[in-house]
C-alpha positions as CSV (number, residue, x, y, z in Angstrom):
1,X,19.5,11.8,-2.8
2,X,16.2,10.2,-2.1
3,X,13.2,12.6,-2.2
4,X,9.9,11.3,-0.9
5,X,6.8,13.5,-1.6
6,X,4.8,12.9,1.6
7,X,2.0,15.4,0.7
8,X,1.1,13.4,-2.3
9,X,0.9,10.3,-0.2
10,X,-1.3,11.9,2.4
11,X,-3.8,13.5,-0.1
12,X,-3.7,10.5,-2.3
13,X,-5.1,8.5,0.6
14,X,-7.8,11.1,1.4
15,X,-9.1,11.7,-2.1
16,X,-7.8,9.0,-4.4
17,X,-5.3,9.5,-7.2
18,X,-7.9,10.9,-9.6
19,X,-8.6,13.9,-7.5
20,X,-9.1,17.0,-9.7
21,X,-10.8,19.4,-7.2
22,X,-9.3,22.8,-6.6
23,X,-10.3,26.1,-5.2
24,X,-9.5,29.9,-5.3
25,X,-5.8,30.6,-5.6
26,X,-4.2,30.6,-2.1
27,X,-7.2,29.1,-0.4
28,X,-7.2,26.2,2.0
29,X,-9.6,24.4,-0.4
30,X,-7.0,24.7,-3.2
31,X,-4.1,23.6,-1.1
32,X,-5.7,20.4,0.3
33,X,-6.2,18.8,-3.1
34,X,-3.8,16.9,-5.3
35,X,-3.5,19.3,-8.3
36,X,-1.9,21.9,-6.0
37,X,0.2,19.5,-4.0
38,X,1.6,17.9,-7.3
39,X,2.5,21.4,-8.6
40,X,4.1,22.3,-5.3
41,X,6.1,19.0,-5.2
42,X,7.4,19.7,-8.7
43,X,8.4,23.2,-7.6
44,X,10.3,21.9,-4.6
45,X,12.2,19.3,-6.6
46,X,13.2,22.1,-9.0
47,X,14.5,24.1,-6.0
48,X,16.6,21.1,-5.0
49,X,18.1,20.8,-8.5
50,X,18.8,24.6,-8.7
51,X,20.5,24.5,-5.3
52,X,22.7,21.6,-6.2
53,X,23.6,23.3,-9.5
54,X,24.4,26.6,-7.7
55,X,26.8,24.7,-5.4
56,X,28.5,22.8,-8.3
57,X,27.2,19.5,-6.9
58,X,24.6,18.5,-9.5
59,X,27.0,16.5,-11.7
60,X,27.8,14.4,-8.6
61,X,24.3,13.8,-7.4
62,X,21.7,11.2,-8.4
63,X,18.2,12.2,-7.3
64,X,15.6,9.4,-6.9
65,X,12.0,10.8,-6.5
66,X,9.3,8.7,-4.9
67,X,5.8,9.4,-3.6
68,X,4.7,6.1,-2.1
69,X,1.4,6.2,-4.0
70,X,0.6,4.1,-6.9
71,X,-3.0,3.7,-5.8
72,X,-6.6,3.3,-6.8
73,X,-9.8,5.2,-6.0
74,X,-12.1,3.1,-3.9
75,X,-15.2,3.2,-6.0
76,X,-16.2,0.1,-4.1
77,X,-15.2,1.2,-0.6
78,X,-15.9,-1.2,2.3
79,X,-14.7,0.9,5.2
80,X,-16.7,3.4,7.3
81,X,-16.4,7.1,7.2
82,X,-17.3,7.9,10.8
83,X,-18.8,6.5,14.0
84,X,-21.0,9.3,15.2
85,X,-23.6,11.3,13.4
86,X,-22.4,14.2,11.3
87,X,-21.9,17.4,13.3
88,X,-21.1,15.6,16.5
89,X,-17.7,16.4,18.0
90,X,-15.0,13.8,17.3
91,X,-17.2,12.1,14.7
92,X,-14.1,11.0,12.8
93,X,-12.8,8.9,15.8
94,X,-13.2,5.2,16.5
95,X,-16.0,4.4,18.8
96,X,-14.6,4.9,22.4
97,X,-17.2,2.4,23.7
98,X,-15.1,-0.4,22.2
99,X,-12.0,0.8,23.9
100,X,-10.6,1.8,20.5
101,X,-8.2,4.6,20.0
102,X,-7.3,6.7,17.0
103,X,-9.1,8.0,13.9
104,X,-11.9,6.3,12.1
105,X,-9.5,5.4,9.3
106,X,-7.3,3.6,11.8
107,X,-10.2,1.3,12.7
108,X,-10.8,0.7,9.0
109,X,-7.2,-0.2,8.5
110,X,-6.7,-2.3,11.6
111,X,-8.4,-4.7,13.9
112,X,-6.7,-5.8,17.1
113,X,-4.2,-4.4,19.5
114,X,-0.6,-3.4,19.5
115,X,1.7,-2.2,22.4
116,X,-0.1,1.1,22.9
117,X,-3.2,1.3,20.6
118,X,-6.5,-0.5,20.3
119,X,-8.6,-1.0,17.2
120,X,-11.7,-2.9,18.0
121,X,-14.3,-0.9,16.0
122,X,-14.0,-2.5,12.5
123,X,-16.2,-1.8,9.5
124,X,-19.1,-4.2,9.0
125,X,-17.2,-6.3,6.4
126,X,-14.3,-6.9,8.8
127,X,-16.7,-7.4,11.7
128,X,-18.2,-10.2,9.7
129,X,-14.8,-11.7,9.1
130,X,-13.9,-11.5,12.8
131,X,-17.2,-13.2,13.6
132,X,-16.6,-16.0,11.1
133,X,-13.4,-16.8,13.1
134,X,-15.1,-16.7,16.5
135,X,-16.4,-19.9,18.0
136,X,-19.8,-19.9,19.8
137,X,-18.3,-20.0,23.3
138,X,-14.8,-18.5,22.9
139,X,-12.8,-15.5,21.8
140,X,-12.1,-14.8,18.2
141,X,-9.2,-16.5,16.6
142,X,-8.4,-13.2,14.7
143,X,-5.5,-11.7,16.6
144,X,-4.8,-8.8,14.2
145,X,-5.8,-7.7,10.7
146,X,-4.7,-5.1,8.3
147,X,-6.7,-4.1,5.2
148,X,-6.2,-1.5,2.5
149,X,-5.7,-2.7,-1.1
150,X,-5.6,-6.2,0.3
151,X,-6.7,-8.0,3.5
152,X,-4.1,-9.7,5.8
153,X,-4.9,-11.6,9.0
154,X,-2.7,-12.9,11.9
155,X,-4.3,-15.6,14.0
156,X,-4.0,-16.8,17.6
157,X,-4.2,-20.4,16.6
158,X,-2.3,-20.6,13.3
159,X,-2.5,-24.4,12.7
160,X,-3.0,-25.4,9.1
161,X,-6.7,-26.0,9.7
162,X,-7.2,-22.5,11.2
163,X,-5.2,-20.9,8.5
164,X,-7.4,-22.6,5.9
165,X,-10.5,-21.5,7.8
166,X,-9.3,-17.9,7.7
167,X,-8.5,-18.1,4.0
168,X,-12.0,-19.3,3.4
169,X,-13.5,-16.5,5.4
170,X,-11.4,-13.9,3.6
171,X,-12.6,-15.3,0.2
172,X,-16.2,-14.5,1.3
173,X,-15.3,-10.8,1.9
174,X,-16.7,-8.3,-0.7
175,X,-14.4,-7.5,-3.5
176,X,-11.8,-10.3,-2.8
177,X,-10.5,-12.1,-5.8
178,X,-8.3,-14.7,-4.2
179,X,-7.1,-15.9,-0.8
180,X,-3.9,-17.5,0.4
181,X,-2.5,-19.0,3.6
182,X,1.0,-19.3,4.8
183,X,2.7,-22.7,4.6
184,X,4.1,-24.5,7.6
185,X,7.7,-23.3,6.9
186,X,6.5,-19.7,6.7
187,X,8.4,-19.2,3.4
188,X,5.6,-19.5,0.9
189,X,1.9,-18.8,0.4
190,X,-0.5,-21.5,-0.8
191,X,-3.5,-20.5,-2.9
192,X,-6.7,-21.4,-1.1
193,X,-9.3,-20.3,-3.7
194,X,-10.4,-17.7,-6.2
195,X,-13.6,-15.8,-7.1
196,X,-14.7,-14.9,-10.6
197,X,-12.2,-12.5,-12.3
198,X,-12.5,-10.5,-15.5
199,X,-10.2,-11.2,-18.4
200,X,-7.6,-8.5,-17.8
201,X,-7.7,-9.0,-14.1
202,X,-7.4,-12.8,-14.4
203,X,-4.4,-12.4,-16.8
204,X,-2.6,-10.0,-14.4
205,X,-3.3,-12.2,-11.4
206,X,-2.0,-15.3,-13.2
207,X,1.3,-13.5,-14.0
208,X,1.8,-11.6,-10.7
209,X,-0.6,-12.5,-7.9
210,X,1.2,-15.3,-6.2
211,X,4.6,-13.8,-6.8
212,X,3.6,-10.6,-5.0
213,X,1.9,-12.4,-2.1
214,X,5.0,-14.5,-1.6
215,X,7.1,-11.4,-0.9
216,X,5.2,-11.2,2.5
217,X,6.1,-14.8,3.4
218,X,8.0,-14.8,6.7
219,X,7.5,-16.2,10.3
220,X,6.1,-12.8,11.2
221,X,4.0,-12.5,8.0
222,X,0.2,-12.7,7.9
223,X,-1.3,-16.2,8.3
224,X,-3.9,-15.5,5.6
225,X,-4.1,-12.9,2.8
226,X,-6.9,-11.8,0.4
227,X,-6.2,-10.0,-2.8
228,X,-8.9,-7.5,-3.9
229,X,-10.4,-6.4,-7.3
230,X,-9.4,-3.2,-8.9
231,X,-11.0,-0.1,-7.3
232,X,-11.8,-2.0,-4.1
233,X,-10.4,-0.6,-0.9
234,X,-11.1,-1.1,2.8
235,X,-9.0,1.5,4.6
236,X,-9.6,4.9,3.0
237,X,-10.9,6.0,-0.4
238,X,-7.5,6.3,-2.0
239,X,-5.4,3.3,-1.0
240,X,-2.4,1.1,-2.0
241,X,-1.0,-2.1,-0.7
242,X,-2.0,-5.0,-2.9
243,X,-1.4,-6.8,-6.2
244,X,-3.4,-5.2,-8.9
245,X,-2.0,-3.3,-11.9
246,X,-3.1,0.2,-10.7
247,X,-1.3,-0.3,-7.4
248,X,1.8,-2.0,-8.7
249,X,2.6,0.1,-11.8
250,X,4.5,2.9,-10.1
251,X,6.5,5.5,-12.0
252,X,10.1,5.8,-10.7
253,X,12.2,8.9,-11.5
254,X,16.0,9.0,-11.7
255,X,17.7,12.3,-12.4
256,X,21.4,13.1,-12.4
257,X,24.7,13.3,-14.3
258,X,24.8,10.8,-17.1
259,X,21.1,9.8,-16.9
260,X,19.3,10.4,-20.1
261,X,15.8,11.9,-20.6
262,X,14.6,9.0,-22.7
263,X,11.8,7.1,-21.0
264,X,12.6,3.6,-20.0
265,X,10.1,0.8,-20.2
266,X,12.2,-1.4,-18.0
267,X,10.6,-3.0,-15.0
268,X,12.2,-2.1,-11.7
269,X,11.4,-3.3,-8.2
270,X,11.9,-1.5,-5.0
271,X,14.7,-3.9,-4.1
272,X,16.4,-2.9,-7.3
273,X,16.6,0.8,-6.4
274,X,19.7,0.5,-4.2
275,X,21.9,-1.5,-6.6
276,X,20.7,0.7,-9.5
277,X,21.9,3.8,-7.6
278,X,25.2,2.2,-6.6
279,X,25.8,0.9,-10.2
280,X,24.9,4.2,-11.8
281,X,27.2,6.1,-9.4
282,X,30.1,3.7,-9.8
283,X,30.1,2.6,-6.2
284,X,31.5,-0.9,-5.5
285,X,29.2,-3.4,-3.8
286,X,28.7,-7.1,-3.4
287,X,25.6,-8.3,-5.4
288,X,25.2,-11.2,-2.9
289,X,24.5,-8.7,-0.1
290,X,21.3,-7.4,-1.9
291,X,18.0,-9.0,-3.0
292,X,17.7,-6.7,-6.0
293,X,19.6,-6.3,-9.2
294,X,20.8,-3.1,-10.9
295,X,18.8,-1.9,-13.8
296,X,20.6,0.0,-16.6
297,X,19.2,3.5,-16.9
298,X,19.0,5.5,-20.1
299,X,22.3,7.3,-20.7
300,X,22.6,10.9,-21.8
301,X,24.0,11.4,-25.3
């Protein structure tokens, strides 16, 4: 059973993972902050366990709990909070004068168009990035961008020269530590350049930065990518999607028959979840069909 705690994801984005605000018991103020939502999530998981136990199914069930939110609080936030002055109706929407649709946070996260939505009202930082890829007498080469705990760009002209040009412009964005561009075979990213990093940040980047970026390498992947410093976000105040330690170190909870309560310090990737579940439950599978590998869980004594 896979249990995803969507409320934690939602409020984590709004307030950041360090949110401690609460309010009077039972009030809207209390219920729209993380302490209440975390307690409520714990209660609901307990109800699931109790129901399985009452039905005699707990010993046959493995529960995997996720919340989609290793994250960081954007102490250095490069998005915009609103378009219109406070108090004006629809102040949290994208500027309709640009033809944009959606909430302000949509236009922080995206620049460009998809099949049915338009995001052409970027934050000043991304507007500068767009302009850096716009020739004097032509449209911008920035086809689409996505930014949260990293910055990713898809180009109209994705020749090597243009990809390097985009990587250089990304490296100039505030809070960016390193930029990469997709290689010609679209199966690997090449490091374009780095900015100054602190000791711990530099050590983590050296061990994990390129490995994590390369997981996006594909013909449909971004043509250029920028990795950002810790506590830098572009989309909303609490964000994920990036390489740094705060975002990547995600607790994963397995509960079920035969699984021990002893904490494991084993590293597990998302692609390892499925084979770990199959292995733990004794279900046959072909390792060659999966990208991940089973991780041995602590056993009950």
